[in-house]
All heavy atoms as a GROMACS GRO file, in nm:
protein
  588
    1MET      N    1  -5.115  16.758   2.244
    1MET     CA    2  -5.128  16.874   2.157
    1MET      C    3  -5.183  16.838   2.025
    1MET      O    4  -5.137  16.748   1.961
    1MET     CB    5  -4.992  16.944   2.146
    1MET     CG    6  -5.004  17.075   2.074
    1MET     SD    7  -4.866  17.191   2.107
    1MET     CE    8  -4.764  17.147   1.954
    2GLU      N    9  -5.297  16.898   1.991
    2GLU     CA   10  -5.366  16.877   1.873
    2GLU      C   11  -5.314  16.966   1.757
    2GLU      O   12  -5.246  17.065   1.778
    2GLU     CB   13  -5.515  16.914   1.878
    2GLU     CG   14  -5.580  16.819   1.977
    2GLU     CD   15  -5.734  16.836   1.985
    2GLU    OE1   16  -5.787  16.853   1.873
    2GLU    OE2   17  -5.794  16.840   2.091
    3ALA      N   18  -5.339  16.918   1.634
    3ALA     CA   19  -5.291  17.003   1.513
    3ALA      C   20  -5.368  17.124   1.504
    3ALA      O   21  -5.488  17.134   1.542
    3ALA     CB   22  -5.322  16.917   1.387
    4PRO      N   23  -5.305  17.238   1.461
    4PRO     CA   24  -5.374  17.369   1.459
    4PRO      C   25  -5.485  17.353   1.352
    4PRO      O   26  -5.472  17.287   1.246
    4PRO     CB   27  -5.258  17.452   1.404
    4PRO     CG   28  -5.140  17.388   1.428
    4PRO     CD   29  -5.165  17.247   1.424
    5LEU      N   30  -5.598  17.422   1.382
    5LEU     CA   31  -5.721  17.401   1.303
    5LEU      C   32  -5.769  17.544   1.259
    5LEU      O   33  -5.778  17.643   1.335
    5LEU     CB   34  -5.830  17.338   1.394
    5LEU     CG   35  -5.966  17.323   1.341
    5LEU    CD1   36  -5.974  17.228   1.216
    5LEU    CD2   37  -6.057  17.264   1.441
    6VAL      N   38  -5.805  17.551   1.134
    6VAL     CA   39  -5.869  17.670   1.079
    6VAL      C   40  -6.013  17.634   1.046
    6VAL      O   41  -6.038  17.545   0.964
    6VAL     CB   42  -5.787  17.714   0.945
    6VAL    CG1   43  -5.853  17.838   0.883
    6VAL    CG2   44  -5.645  17.742   0.973
    7LEU      N   45  -6.104  17.715   1.108
    7LEU     CA   46  -6.239  17.692   1.074
    7LEU      C   47  -6.288  17.828   0.996
    7LEU      O   48  -6.243  17.928   1.027
    7LEU     CB   49  -6.318  17.693   1.201
    7LEU     CG   50  -6.286  17.576   1.299
    7LEU    CD1   51  -6.357  17.585   1.433
    7LEU    CD2   52  -6.310  17.442   1.234
    8PHE      N   53  -6.375  17.791   0.890
    8PHE     CA   54  -6.399  17.907   0.810
    8PHE      C   55  -6.542  17.902   0.770
    8PHE      O   56  -6.602  17.795   0.774
    8PHE     CB   57  -6.313  17.911   0.682
    8PHE     CG   58  -6.328  17.776   0.595
    8PHE    CD1   59  -6.408  17.778   0.484
    8PHE    CD2   60  -6.256  17.670   0.641
    8PHE    CE1   61  -6.422  17.658   0.420
    8PHE    CE2   62  -6.268  17.549   0.568
    8PHE     CZ   63  -6.347  17.553   0.455
    9ASP      N   64  -6.600  18.007   0.725
    9ASP     CA   65  -6.744  18.012   0.670
    9ASP      C   66  -6.744  17.953   0.536
    9ASP      O   67  -6.687  18.009   0.442
    9ASP     CB   68  -6.783  18.158   0.668
    9ASP     CG   69  -6.935  18.177   0.629
    9ASP    OD1   70  -6.993  18.065   0.584
    9ASP    OD2   71  -6.989  18.285   0.644
   10GLY      N   72  -6.794  17.841   0.532
   10GLY     CA   73  -6.807  17.761   0.397
   10GLY      C   74  -6.888  17.827   0.293
   10GLY      O   75  -6.887  17.791   0.184
   11HIS      N   76  -6.973  17.925   0.333
   11HIS     CA   77  -7.052  18.000   0.233
   11HIS      C   78  -6.986  18.126   0.185
   11HIS      O   79  -7.039  18.194   0.102
   11HIS     CB   80  -7.188  18.026   0.298
   11HIS     CG   81  -7.262  17.909   0.340
   11HIS    ND1   82  -7.306  17.809   0.250
   11HIS    CD2   83  -7.297  17.870   0.460
   11HIS    CE1   84  -7.376  17.723   0.324
   11HIS    NE2   85  -7.363  17.762   0.456
   12CYS      N   86  -6.874  18.153   0.233
   12CYS     CA   87  -6.809  18.286   0.207
   12CYS      C   88  -6.689  18.264   0.106
   12CYS      O   89  -6.595  18.188   0.133
   12CYS     CB   90  -6.751  18.348   0.336
   12CYS     SG   91  -6.643  18.483   0.319
   13ALA      N   92  -6.701  18.322  -0.007
   13ALA     CA   93  -6.601  18.324  -0.110
   13ALA      C   94  -6.467  18.372  -0.062
   13ALA      O   95  -6.365  18.310  -0.096
   13ALA     CB   96  -6.637  18.388  -0.236
   14LEU      N   97  -6.466  18.481   0.009
   14LEU     CA   98  -6.349  18.535   0.061
   14LEU      C   99  -6.273  18.439   0.160
   14LEU      O  100  -6.147  18.413   0.149
   14LEU     CB  101  -6.370  18.667   0.134
   14LEU     CG  102  -6.248  18.738   0.179
   14LEU    CD1  103  -6.145  18.778   0.080
   14LEU    CD2  104  -6.288  18.859   0.269
   15CYS      N  105  -6.352  18.382   0.244
   15CYS     CA  106  -6.295  18.280   0.344
   15CYS      C  107  -6.237  18.159   0.273
   15CYS      O  108  -6.132  18.109   0.297
   15CYS     CB  109  -6.405  18.241   0.442
   15CYS     SG  110  -6.469  18.366   0.551
   16SER      N  111  -6.313  18.108   0.167
   16SER     CA  112  -6.275  17.996   0.086
   16SER      C  113  -6.136  18.027   0.011
   16SER      O  114  -6.043  17.941   0.004
   16SER     CB  115  -6.374  17.954  -0.007
   16SER     OG  116  -6.490  17.901   0.061
   17GLY      N  117  -6.139  18.145  -0.035
   17GLY     CA  118  -6.010  18.188  -0.104
   17GLY      C  119  -5.892  18.192  -0.006
   17GLY      O  120  -5.783  18.152  -0.040
   18PHE      N  121  -5.911  18.234   0.117
   18PHE     CA  122  -5.811  18.247   0.214
   18PHE      C  123  -5.765  18.099   0.247
   18PHE      O  124  -5.641  18.080   0.258
   18PHE     CB  125  -5.871  18.317   0.352
   18PHE     CG  126  -5.770  18.323   0.454
   18PHE    CD1  127  -5.653  18.390   0.441
   18PHE    CD2  128  -5.804  18.263   0.580
   18PHE    CE1  129  -5.556  18.397   0.549
   18PHE    CE2  130  -5.711  18.272   0.695
   18PHE     CZ  131  -5.593  18.343   0.671
   19VAL      N  132  -5.850  18.015   0.261
   19VAL     CA  133  -5.829  17.869   0.283
   19VAL      C  134  -5.734  17.812   0.166
   19VAL      O  135  -5.633  17.746   0.196
   19VAL     CB  136  -5.945  17.788   0.303
   19VAL    CG1  137  -5.915  17.627   0.296
   19VAL    CG2  138  -6.012  17.812   0.432
   20GLN      N  139  -5.775  17.847   0.044
   20GLN     CA  140  -5.689  17.808  -0.073
   20GLN      C  141  -5.534  17.857  -0.062
   20GLN      O  142  -5.453  17.792  -0.095
   20GLN     CB  143  -5.755  17.839  -0.199
   20GLN     CG  144  -5.883  17.767  -0.228
   20GLN     CD  145  -5.863  17.620  -0.232
   20GLN    OE1  146  -5.769  17.568  -0.293
   20GLN    NE2  147  -5.942  17.540  -0.165
   21THR      N  148  -5.523  17.990  -0.015
   21THR     CA  149  -5.404  18.046  -0.005
   21THR      C  150  -5.327  17.977   0.098
   21THR      O  151  -5.201  17.950   0.083
   21THR     CB  152  -5.416  18.193   0.020
   21THR    OG1  153  -5.478  18.262  -0.091
   21THR    CG2  154  -5.283  18.261   0.035
   22LEU      N  155  -5.382  17.940   0.218
   22LEU     CA  156  -5.320  17.865   0.324
   22LEU      C  157  -5.268  17.738   0.274
   22LEU      O  158  -5.154  17.694   0.303
   22LEU     CB  159  -5.418  17.863   0.443
   22LEU     CG  160  -5.437  17.989   0.524
   22LEU    CD1  161  -5.536  17.965   0.631
   22LEU    CD2  162  -5.310  18.045   0.583
   23LEU      N  163  -5.356  17.662   0.205
   23LEU     CA  164  -5.325  17.535   0.158
   23LEU      C  165  -5.200  17.539   0.066
   23LEU      O  166  -5.110  17.453   0.072
   23LEU     CB  167  -5.440  17.471   0.078
   23LEU     CG  168  -5.552  17.423   0.166
   23LEU    CD1  169  -5.663  17.384   0.074
   23LEU    CD2  170  -5.508  17.294   0.243
   24GLU      N  171  -5.187  17.649  -0.013
   24GLU     CA  172  -5.075  17.660  -0.108
   24GLU      C  173  -4.945  17.683  -0.021
   24GLU      O  174  -4.832  17.639  -0.078
   24GLU     CB  175  -5.090  17.778  -0.201
   24GLU     CG  176  -5.210  17.747  -0.306
   24GLU     CD  177  -5.243  17.863  -0.393
   24GLU    OE1  178  -5.175  17.976  -0.376
   24GLU    OE2  179  -5.350  17.859  -0.465
   25HIS      N  180  -4.956  17.744   0.086
   25HIS     CA  181  -4.842  17.781   0.160
   25HIS      C  182  -4.802  17.684   0.282
   25HIS      O  183  -4.704  17.712   0.345
   25HIS     CB  184  -4.840  17.927   0.214
   25HIS     CG  185  -4.831  18.024   0.105
   25HIS    ND1  186  -4.952  18.071   0.030
   25HIS    CD2  187  -4.737  18.085   0.051
   25HIS    CE1  188  -4.916  18.163  -0.055
   25HIS    NE2  189  -4.779  18.172  -0.049
   26ASP      N  190  -4.894  17.594   0.306
   26ASP     CA  191  -4.873  17.496   0.401
   26ASP      C  192  -4.799  17.363   0.351
   26ASP      O  193  -4.862  17.261   0.345
   26ASP     CB  194  -5.007  17.456   0.474
   26ASP     CG  195  -4.992  17.371   0.600
   26ASP    OD1  196  -4.878  17.369   0.654
   26ASP    OD2  197  -5.093  17.308   0.630
   27GLY      N  198  -4.677  17.378   0.310
   27GLY     CA  199  -4.612  17.270   0.239
   27GLY      C  200  -4.591  17.149   0.322
   27GLY      O  201  -4.593  17.034   0.278
   28ARG      N  202  -4.583  17.161   0.458
   28ARG     CA  203  -4.568  17.050   0.550
   28ARG      C  204  -4.705  16.985   0.599
   28ARG      O  205  -4.704  16.883   0.664
   28ARG     CB  206  -4.482  17.090   0.676
   28ARG     CG  207  -4.341  17.111   0.633
   28ARG     CD  208  -4.267  17.154   0.767
   28ARG     NE  209  -4.320  17.274   0.822
   28ARG     CZ  210  -4.312  17.303   0.949
   28ARG    NH1  211  -4.254  17.222   1.024
   28ARG    NH2  212  -4.364  17.411   1.003
   29GLY      N  213  -4.816  17.053   0.560
   29GLY     CA  214  -4.946  16.994   0.594
   29GLY      C  215  -4.974  17.002   0.738
   29GLY      O  216  -5.035  16.912   0.788
   30VAL      N  217  -4.935  17.114   0.801
   30VAL     CA  218  -4.950  17.135   0.946
   30VAL      C  219  -5.099  17.166   0.987
   30VAL      O  220  -5.150  17.118   1.086
   30VAL     CB  221  -4.849  17.234   1.000
   30VAL    CG1  222  -4.879  17.266   1.145
   30VAL    CG2  223  -4.711  17.196   0.982
   31LEU      N  224  -5.155  17.245   0.899
   31LEU     CA  225  -5.291  17.299   0.930
   31LEU      C  226  -5.400  17.202   0.890
   31LEU      O  227  -5.386  17.130   0.806
   31LEU     CB  228  -5.316  17.429   0.863
   31LEU     CG  229  -5.219  17.548   0.900
   31LEU    CD1  230  -5.248  17.662   0.810
   31LEU    CD2  231  -5.247  17.589   1.043
   32ARG      N  232  -5.511  17.199   0.971
   32ARG     CA  233  -5.635  17.121   0.941
   32ARG      C  234  -5.730  17.229   0.920
   32ARG      O  235  -5.736  17.341   0.968
   32ARG     CB  236  -5.670  17.037   1.053
   32ARG     CG  237  -5.565  16.934   1.091
   32ARG     CD  238  -5.542  16.832   0.969
   32ARG     NE  239  -5.446  16.732   1.004
   32ARG     CZ  240  -5.318  16.727   0.938
   32ARG    NH1  241  -5.294  16.816   0.842
   32ARG    NH2  242  -5.230  16.643   0.974
   33PHE      N  243  -5.835  17.188   0.834
   33PHE     CA  244  -5.938  17.288   0.790
   33PHE      C  245  -6.079  17.216   0.809
   33PHE      O  246  -6.086  17.104   0.786
   33PHE     CB  247  -5.930  17.323   0.654
   33PHE     CG  248  -5.795  17.391   0.619
   33PHE    CD1  249  -5.678  17.318   0.589
   33PHE    CD2  250  -5.779  17.530   0.636
   33PHE    CE1  251  -5.552  17.376   0.566
   33PHE    CE2  252  -5.650  17.590   0.602
   33PHE     CZ  253  -5.547  17.513   0.575
   34ALA      N  254  -6.171  17.298   0.840
   34ALA     CA  255  -6.314  17.247   0.847
   34ALA      C  256  -6.409  17.379   0.833
   34ALA      O  257  -6.382  17.479   0.884
   34ALA     CB  258  -6.346  17.180   0.976
   35PRO      N  259  -6.527  17.361   0.762
   35PRO     CA  260  -6.618  17.468   0.760
   35PRO      C  261  -6.690  17.490   0.891
   35PRO      O  262  -6.715  17.389   0.968
   35PRO     CB  263  -6.712  17.432   0.648
   35PRO     CG  264  -6.704  17.286   0.628
   35PRO     CD  265  -6.563  17.249   0.678
   36LEU      N  266  -6.715  17.610   0.929
   36LEU     CA  267  -6.784  17.638   1.047
   36LEU      C  268  -6.922  17.569   1.061
   36LEU      O  269  -6.975  17.543   1.163
   36LEU     CB  270  -6.807  17.787   1.068
   36LEU     CG  271  -6.697  17.871   1.116
   36LEU    CD1  272  -6.719  18.021   1.095
   36LEU    CD2  273  -6.668  17.839   1.254
   37GLN      N  274  -6.985  17.545   0.942
   37GLN     CA  275  -7.117  17.484   0.935
   37GLN      C  276  -7.110  17.334   0.962
   37GLN      O  277  -7.229  17.271   0.983
   37GLN     CB  278  -7.184  17.503   0.799
   37GLN     CG  279  -7.209  17.644   0.775
   37GLN     CD  280  -7.087  17.731   0.723
   37GLN    OE1  281  -6.986  17.673   0.698
   37GLN    NE2  282  -7.107  17.862   0.705
   38SER      N  283  -7.000  17.279   0.977
   38SER     CA  284  -6.989  17.131   0.997
   38SER      C  285  -7.013  17.089   1.147
   38SER      O  286  -6.988  17.162   1.236
   38SER     CB  287  -6.856  17.077   0.955
   38SER     OG  288  -6.751  17.123   1.042
   39ALA      N  289  -7.062  16.970   1.164
   39ALA     CA  290  -7.080  16.912   1.292
   39ALA      C  291  -6.946  16.913   1.377
   39ALA      O  292  -6.936  16.935   1.488
   39ALA     CB  293  -7.145  16.782   1.291
   40PHE      N  294  -6.834  16.874   1.296
   40PHE     CA  295  -6.699  16.861   1.362
   40PHE      C  296  -6.668  17.000   1.432
   40PHE      O  297  -6.618  17.009   1.537
   40PHE     CB  298  -6.597  16.819   1.259
   40PHE     CG  299  -6.459  16.838   1.313
   40PHE    CD1  300  -6.404  16.750   1.394
   40PHE    CD2  301  -6.382  16.947   1.272
   40PHE    CE1  302  -6.274  16.752   1.446
   40PHE    CE2  303  -6.248  16.965   1.320
   40PHE     CZ  304  -6.202  16.872   1.407
   41ALA      N  305  -6.689  17.111   1.353
   41ALA     CA  306  -6.654  17.253   1.388
   41ALA      C  307  -6.736  17.290   1.520
   41ALA      O  308  -6.677  17.341   1.614
   41ALA     CB  309  -6.682  17.346   1.280
   42LYS      N  310  -6.867  17.256   1.508
   42LYS     CA  311  -6.944  17.285   1.634
   42LYS      C  312  -6.901  17.214   1.751
   42LYS      O  313  -6.897  17.271   1.862
   42LYS     CB  314  -7.089  17.253   1.598
   42LYS     CG  315  -7.160  17.344   1.504
   42LYS     CD  316  -7.305  17.297   1.464
   42LYS     CE  317  -7.367  17.384   1.367
   42LYS     NZ  318  -7.297  17.450   1.264
   43THR      N  319  -6.861  17.088   1.742
   43THR     CA  320  -6.805  17.008   1.846
   43THR      C  321  -6.674  17.063   1.894
   43THR      O  322  -6.651  17.081   2.021
   43THR     CB  323  -6.796  16.864   1.815
   43THR    OG1  324  -6.912  16.811   1.780
   43THR    CG2  325  -6.731  16.777   1.922
   44ARG      N  326  -6.585  17.096   1.806
   44ARG     CA  327  -6.457  17.144   1.832
   44ARG      C  328  -6.470  17.281   1.907
   44ARG      O  329  -6.392  17.316   2.008
   44ARG     CB  330  -6.376  17.155   1.711
   44ARG     CG  331  -6.230  17.186   1.730
   44ARG     CD  332  -6.165  17.070   1.807
   44ARG     NE  333  -6.027  17.100   1.823
   44ARG     CZ  334  -5.976  17.170   1.923
   44ARG    NH1  335  -6.056  17.220   2.014
   44ARG    NH2  336  -5.847  17.193   1.929
   45LEU      N  337  -6.552  17.374   1.869
   45LEU     CA  338  -6.570  17.507   1.922
   45LEU      C  339  -6.627  17.499   2.065
   45LEU      O  340  -6.593  17.583   2.143
   45LEU     CB  341  -6.652  17.595   1.834
   45LEU     CG  342  -6.586  17.655   1.702
   45LEU    CD1  343  -6.697  17.703   1.618
   45LEU    CD2  344  -6.483  17.748   1.742
   46ALA      N  345  -6.706  17.393   2.082
   46ALA     CA  346  -6.763  17.371   2.215
   46ALA      C  347  -6.664  17.357   2.328
   46ALA      O  348  -6.674  17.383   2.441
   46ALA     CB  349  -6.862  17.262   2.216
   47SER      N  350  -6.537  17.309   2.284
   47SER     CA  351  -6.436  17.283   2.377
   47SER      C  352  -6.339  17.411   2.407
   47SER      O  353  -6.254  17.408   2.478
   47SER     CB  354  -6.335  17.170   2.329
   47SER     OG  355  -6.268  17.216   2.206
   48THR      N  356  -6.386  17.522   2.339
   48THR     CA  357  -6.314  17.653   2.367
   48THR      C  358  -6.393  17.737   2.448
   48THR      O  359  -6.512  17.722   2.473
   48THR     CB  360  -6.280  17.717   2.232
   48THR    OG1  361  -6.397  17.773   2.177
   48THR    CG2  362  -6.208  17.620   2.128
   49SER      N  363  -6.332  17.855   2.492
   49SER     CA  364  -6.412  17.949   2.569
   49SER      C  365  -6.466  18.054   2.476
   49SER      O  366  -6.530  18.166   2.524
   49SER     CB  367  -6.317  18.022   2.666
   49SER     OG  368  -6.212  18.080   2.597
   50LEU      N  369  -6.479  18.032   2.340
   50LEU     CA  370  -6.509  18.137   2.242
   50LEU      C  371  -6.663  18.142   2.240
   50LEU      O  372  -6.728  18.040   2.231
   50LEU     CB  373  -6.462  18.095   2.107
   50LEU     CG  374  -6.476  18.186   1.993
   50LEU    CD1  375  -6.390  18.320   2.018
   50LEU    CD2  376  -6.420  18.139   1.864
   51ASN      N  377  -6.723  18.259   2.234
   51ASN     CA  378  -6.860  18.277   2.218
   51ASN      C  379  -6.890  18.256   2.064
   51ASN      O  380  -6.852  18.333   1.983
   51ASN     CB  381  -6.909  18.419   2.255
   51ASN     CG  382  -7.059  18.436   2.233
   51ASN    OD1  383  -7.131  18.347   2.187
   51ASN    ND2  384  -7.099  18.563   2.265
   52THR      N  385  -6.957  18.151   2.032
   52THR     CA  386  -6.976  18.119   1.893
   52THR      C  387  -7.118  18.161   1.825
   52THR      O  388  -7.135  18.127   1.707
   52THR     CB  389  -6.965  17.956   1.868
   52THR    OG1  390  -7.064  17.896   1.953
   52THR    CG2  391  -6.826  17.912   1.917
   53GLU      N  392  -7.190  18.228   1.908
   53GLU     CA  393  -7.326  18.264   1.855
   53GLU      C  394  -7.313  18.360   1.745
   53GLU      O  395  -7.244  18.471   1.761
   53GLU     CB  396  -7.409  18.323   1.972
   53GLU     CG  397  -7.555  18.350   1.931
   53GLU     CD  398  -7.636  18.395   2.053
   53GLU    OE1  399  -7.613  18.341   2.152
   53GLU    OE2  400  -7.721  18.477   2.027
   54GLY      N  401  -7.366  18.338   1.634
   54GLY     CA  402  -7.356  18.425   1.510
   54GLY      C  403  -7.220  18.442   1.453
   54GLY      O  404  -7.199  18.520   1.373
   55LEU      N  405  -7.128  18.350   1.475
   55LEU     CA  406  -7.001  18.352   1.426
   55LEU      C  407  -6.996  18.323   1.276
   55LEU      O  408  -7.050  18.213   1.236
   55LEU     CB  409  -6.914  18.240   1.497
   55LEU     CG  410  -6.758  18.241   1.476
   55LEU    CD1  411  -6.712  18.378   1.533
   55LEU    CD2  412  -6.700  18.137   1.564
   56ASP      N  413  -6.941  18.408   1.196
   56ASP     CA  414  -6.932  18.378   1.052
   56ASP      C  415  -6.799  18.432   0.997
   56ASP      O  416  -6.794  18.494   0.888
   56ASP     CB  417  -7.039  18.451   0.987
   56ASP     CG  418  -7.034  18.613   0.995
   56ASP    OD1  419  -6.955  18.652   1.072
   56ASP    OD2  420  -7.111  18.673   0.936
   57SER      N  421  -6.691  18.412   1.067
   57SER     CA  422  -6.559  18.455   1.033
   57SER      C  423  -6.452  18.341   1.040
   57SER      O  424  -6.496  18.219   1.081
   57SER     CB  425  -6.521  18.562   1.123
   57SER     OG  426  -6.393  18.620   1.080
   58VAL      N  427  -6.338  18.365   1.005
   58VAL     CA  428  -6.230  18.270   1.025
   58VAL      C  429  -6.195  18.257   1.171
   58VAL      O  430  -6.182  18.352   1.246
   58VAL     CB  431  -6.099  18.308   0.951
   58VAL    CG1  432  -5.986  18.214   0.984
   58VAL    CG2  433  -6.122  18.315   0.800
   59VAL      N  434  -6.190  18.131   1.221
   59VAL     CA  435  -6.142  18.091   1.356
   59VAL      C  436  -6.017  18.002   1.341
   59VAL      O  437  -6.015  17.920   1.266
   59VAL     CB  438  -6.255  18.007   1.431
   59VAL    CG1  439  -6.208  17.979   1.564
   59VAL    CG2  440  -6.386  18.091   1.435
   60PHE      N  441  -5.922  18.036   1.426
   60PHE     CA  442  -5.799  17.964   1.432
   60PHE      C  443  -5.785  17.903   1.576
   60PHE      O  444  -5.802  17.981   1.677
   60PHE     CB  445  -5.671  18.044   1.404
   60PHE     CG  446  -5.545  17.974   1.410
   60PHE    CD1  447  -5.513  17.860   1.339
   60PHE    CD2  448  -5.451  18.005   1.512
   60PHE    CE1  449  -5.398  17.789   1.345
   60PHE    CE2  450  -5.323  17.932   1.527
   60PHE     CZ  451  -5.304  17.831   1.441
   61ILE      N  452  -5.769  17.771   1.590
   61ILE     CA  453  -5.750  17.710   1.719
   61ILE      C  454  -5.616  17.642   1.715
   61ILE      O  455  -5.588  17.564   1.637
   61ILE     CB  456  -5.864  17.598   1.745
   61ILE    CG1  457  -6.002  17.664   1.746
   61ILE    CG2  458  -5.839  17.539   1.887
   61ILE    CD1  459  -6.116  17.560   1.755
   62ASP      N  460  -5.531  17.701   1.800
   62ASP     CA  461  -5.389  17.655   1.796
   62ASP      C  462  -5.382  17.523   1.873
   62ASP      O  463  -5.470  17.465   1.915
   62ASP     CB  464  -5.296  17.769   1.846
   62ASP     CG  465  -5.303  17.786   2.006
   62ASP    OD1  466  -5.370  17.704   2.062
   62ASP    OD2  467  -5.247  17.886   2.048
   63GLY      N  468  -5.255  17.466   1.863
   63GLY     CA  469  -5.226  17.341   1.923
   63GLY      C  470  -5.258  17.332   2.081
   63GLY      O  471  -5.265  17.223   2.130
   64HIS      N  472  -5.269  17.450   2.142
   64HIS     CA  473  -5.290  17.451   2.285
   64HIS      C  474  -5.437  17.492   2.322
   64HIS      O  475  -5.473  17.530   2.426
   64HIS     CB  476  -5.211  17.541   2.364
   64HIS     CG  477  -5.063  17.509   2.335
   64HIS    ND1  478  -4.993  17.419   2.400
   64HIS    CD2  479  -4.969  17.566   2.243
   64HIS    CE1  480  -4.872  17.407   2.355
   64HIS    NE2  481  -4.856  17.503   2.262
   65ASN      N  482  -5.524  17.471   2.216
   65ASN     CA  483  -5.671  17.497   2.224
   65ASN      C  484  -5.712  17.639   2.258
   65ASN      O  485  -5.810  17.674   2.303
   65ASN     CB  486  -5.746  17.413   2.331
   65ASN     CG  487  -5.885  17.390   2.308
   65ASN    OD1  488  -5.927  17.374   2.195
   65ASN    ND2  489  -5.962  17.393   2.415
   66ARG      N  490  -5.614  17.738   2.216
   66ARG     CA  491  -5.646  17.874   2.228
   66ARG      C  492  -5.715  17.922   2.095
   66ARG      O  493  -5.667  17.878   1.997
   66ARG     CB  494  -5.525  17.964   2.257
   66ARG     CG  495  -5.460  17.953   2.380
   66ARG     CD  496  -5.342  18.033   2.383
   66ARG     NE  497  -5.233  17.984   2.304
   66ARG     CZ  498  -5.117  17.942   2.339
   66ARG    NH1  499  -5.082  17.943   2.469
   66ARG    NH2  500  -5.027  17.904   2.253
   67ALA      N  501  -5.831  17.983   2.105
   67ALA     CA  502  -5.904  18.024   1.991
   67ALA      C  503  -5.895  18.176   1.955
   67ALA      O  504  -5.896  18.254   2.038
   67ALA     CB  505  -6.056  17.982   1.999
   68TYR      N  506  -5.881  18.200   1.829
   68TYR     CA  507  -5.867  18.341   1.779
   68TYR      C  508  -5.966  18.354   1.660
   68TYR      O  509  -5.994  18.263   1.590
   68TYR     CB  510  -5.728  18.356   1.714
   68TYR     CG  511  -5.608  18.321   1.815
   68TYR    CD1  512  -5.564  18.194   1.825
   68TYR    CD2  513  -5.556  18.422   1.893
   68TYR    CE1  514  -5.450  18.165   1.908
   68TYR    CE2  515  -5.450  18.394   1.980
   68TYR     CZ  516  -5.408  18.262   1.983
   68TYR     OH  517  -5.299  18.234   2.064
   69ILE      N  518  -6.018  18.473   1.651
   69ILE     CA  519  -6.126  18.500   1.552
   69ILE      C  520  -6.079  18.623   1.472
   69ILE      O  521  -5.995  18.715   1.519
   69ILE     CB  522  -6.270  18.521   1.598
   69ILE    CG1  523  -6.272  18.638   1.704
   69ILE    CG2  524  -6.314  18.405   1.671
   69ILE    CD1  525  -6.413  18.679   1.742
   70LYS      N  526  -6.126  18.640   1.354
   70LYS     CA  527  -6.115  18.754   1.245
   70LYS      C  528  -5.972  18.776   1.233
   70LYS      O  529  -5.872  18.692   1.206
   70LYS     CB  530  -6.193  18.870   1.304
   70LYS     CG  531  -6.348  18.836   1.311
   70LYS     CD  532  -6.426  18.949   1.347
   70LYS     CE  533  -6.575  18.905   1.357
   70LYS     NZ  534  -6.663  19.024   1.386
   71SER      N  535  -5.933  18.910   1.252
   71SER     CA  536  -5.788  18.958   1.219
   71SER      C  537  -5.700  18.872   1.323
   71SER      O  538  -5.582  18.849   1.287
   71SER     CB  539  -5.775  19.101   1.231
   71SER     OG  540  -5.808  19.145   1.355
   72ASP      N  541  -5.746  18.851   1.444
   72ASP     CA  542  -5.663  18.777   1.551
   72ASP      C  543  -5.627  18.643   1.501
   72ASP      O  544  -5.503  18.593   1.507
   72ASP     CB  545  -5.710  18.774   1.682
   72ASP     CG  546  -5.732  18.913   1.754
   72ASP    OD1  547  -5.649  18.998   1.720
   72ASP    OD2  548  -5.820  18.922   1.844
   73ALA      N  549  -5.710  18.579   1.427
   73ALA     CA  550  -5.687  18.452   1.372
   73ALA      C  551  -5.595  18.463   1.256
   73ALA      O  552  -5.495  18.379   1.247
   73ALA     CB  553  -5.826  18.387   1.319
   74PHE      N  554  -5.606  18.564   1.169
   74PHE     CA  555  -5.521  18.584   1.064
   74PHE      C  556  -5.370  18.592   1.109
   74PHE      O  557  -5.289  18.523   1.058
   74PHE     CB  558  -5.560  18.708   0.993
   74PHE     CG  559  -5.463  18.737   0.868
   74PHE    CD1  560  -5.476  18.679   0.748
   74PHE    CD2  561  -5.370  18.836   0.890
   74PHE    CE1  562  -5.381  18.716   0.647
   74PHE    CE2  563  -5.281  18.872   0.798
   74PHE     CZ  564  -5.297  18.815   0.667
   75PHE      N  565  -5.351  18.674   1.217
   75PHE     CA  566  -5.217  18.693   1.257
   75PHE      C  567  -5.163  18.580   1.340
   75PHE      O  568  -5.043  18.547   1.330
   75PHE     CB  569  -5.202  18.826   1.341
   75PHE     CG  570  -5.227  18.946   1.255
   75PHE    CD1  571  -5.328  19.035   1.269
   75PHE    CD2  572  -5.129  18.984   1.165
   75PHE    CE1  573  -5.346  19.151   1.190
   75PHE    CE2  574  -5.143  19.091   1.090
   75PHE     CZ  575  -5.249  19.173   1.097
   76ALA      N  576  -5.250  18.504   1.396
   76ALA     CA  577  -5.202  18.390   1.472
   76ALA      C  578  -5.160  18.284   1.370
   76ALA      O  579  -5.067  18.201   1.410
   76ALA     CB  580  -5.314  18.330   1.576
   77ILE      N  581  -5.224  18.261   1.262
   77ILE     CA  582  -5.190  18.159   1.172
   77ILE      C  583  -5.057  18.191   1.111
   77ILE      O  584  -4.972  18.104   1.101
   77ILE     CB  585  -5.300  18.161   1.055
   77ILE    CG1  586  -5.426  18.110   1.103
   77ILE    CG2  587  -5.253  18.068   0.931
   77ILE    CD1  588  -5.548  18.131   1.014
   0.00000   0.00000   0.00000
């Protein structure tokens, strides 16, 4: 089982603010973070069934490789 991962639009101020809030509340350091624009994110998303074309929102990949986007990601986190 992998660590839960939050992928976010690195160019979006709202997304970056959301990540800052998550960091403040993740006292145990459970979550991992990466911008959607990174090579790591592209590789990681390729292992999911998510359609990533034009994706510019928050993505949450849980420890069981289930991917959630937008508000579903928010609630899954």
